[in-house]
C-alpha positions, 0 to 999 in steps of 0.5 A: 871906376874901371880900370886901365891896367895896360895897352898891348898892341900886336901884329895878327899876320898868319906868318906868326902862326907859320913856323919858318921852314914853311913860310914857303907856303906863303911865298906861293901865296904871294905869286898867285895871289890875284890882290897883286901883281906880284912880277910888277911887285919884283920889278919896284923892290928895293935892292938887296933882299935875297939877303933877307931871304936866306934860311938863317934870318927867316929861323932868325925872325921866326924866334922874334917874333916868337918872343914877342908874342910870348912876352905879350902874352907874359906882360898881359897876364902879369897885369891881371886884366878882368877883361879885354877891350879889342880893336881887330878890324872886320875884314868881312867877317861879319858885315859887307858892302849892304852894311859896312859900319865905321865903328861897331861894338860886340854886345851878345852874351858869348862869344862863339870862336869857330875853329876851322874856318873853311871859307878861307882858302887852304895851305897855308892856311893851314900851316897856319891853324897848326899854329894855333893852340886849341880854343873852346867853343865860346868864351864870355864877353863883357856885356855890360863895358859893352852896353857901357862903351856904346853908350858912352860913345854915343854921348861922346857924339860918335855913331857906332853899330852894335851887334849882338849876334855873330854869323855861326860858320864863322865866329869872331873875326881873326882880328879877335880869336887871336887873343885866344889862339897866340897871346894867350894861349889856354886862357879865358879872359872875356872880350869886348870886340870893336870892330873898325872899318879899316880895310874897306873904303869909302868910310874907313875912319881918319887916323885922326878920327881912330884917335879921337875914338881911342880916347873916348874909348878910354874914357869910357872904360875909366868912367864904368861905375866898376872895379873891373881891371881892362886891358886894351889891344890894338890888334893887325899890323904893320904894313902888309902885305908889301912890307914899306919901311916907310909907313911904319918908321912914322908909325913907330915914330909917333907912338915911341914919341908920343907924336899923334901929328905924326899919326894924323898924318899917315897917308891915306893911299897905303892905309889899304888892305892889312895894312889899314890895321896901323889903325887900330894900333892909331886907336889904341895910341888915343887912349893910351896917350898918357901911360909909357911905352914899356916895350916895342919890337918890330920885325920885317918878315920878308919872305919873298924877293919882291918884298912882300911879307909883313912888318911887325910889331909888338908893344905894350904901354903900362 
């Protein structure tokens, strides 16, 4: 039977691919982002943030994130996985309001990665692209495993959507391409994308449902009649675009101390936008509940006096 050899959780924030000297691109975005009320955020930001916003702090935290991403890549290489099953969110890259499944698995024959997505704004996005490794236009999938997962999860009473084509102009979503662009640059590790609707109400799964989903994915992988070595990966999070160290602390407590009940109590009203990607980690926690957490790094990358930035998380289980 197939064997799960490692579980990895990683943030995929654009800030990870933009060097500290260019974080001002993100500050400008934050100040003009229509989704944010930047003046209101300034008013309620915690005191003392000025000490977090020096060039020295920026470099220190940027270097910590770079090291953590490399540590994850090194661990994944050492695990010698044949396939990666990735829990990631789709930010309307494939699905829109006319069809927004709670859980979906891509089971196409190949995985397109578009190098230059023009559907997103330039400026900070251009700076992000400069931090990406070169990627191929297409990667292998593990179609047999994807089909097995779909069947097994249906048998486990999960209503799973499936798709075998991706939008040509977009390719696979950024939650998934991050594996090739940053975690394993130059790798051609086959992937099964598992898309979780963390972002868009009203049909976001609860933390408890995500945990159970991860448990079911683990059982499905381990029931696959194959000698393949499988890595499970959660992509995204932790809190952003406004850093919330309180919710990040809850996640870290639940993960480090194997407390699913803490993860189930994550306040759903705060699981919005990028912060909702924590749900991918909750799914991974369910899948890896019987494994040991070997590595965890948490870095707060504040980039403005309004507390914008990302609570970066990096972890692996063996």
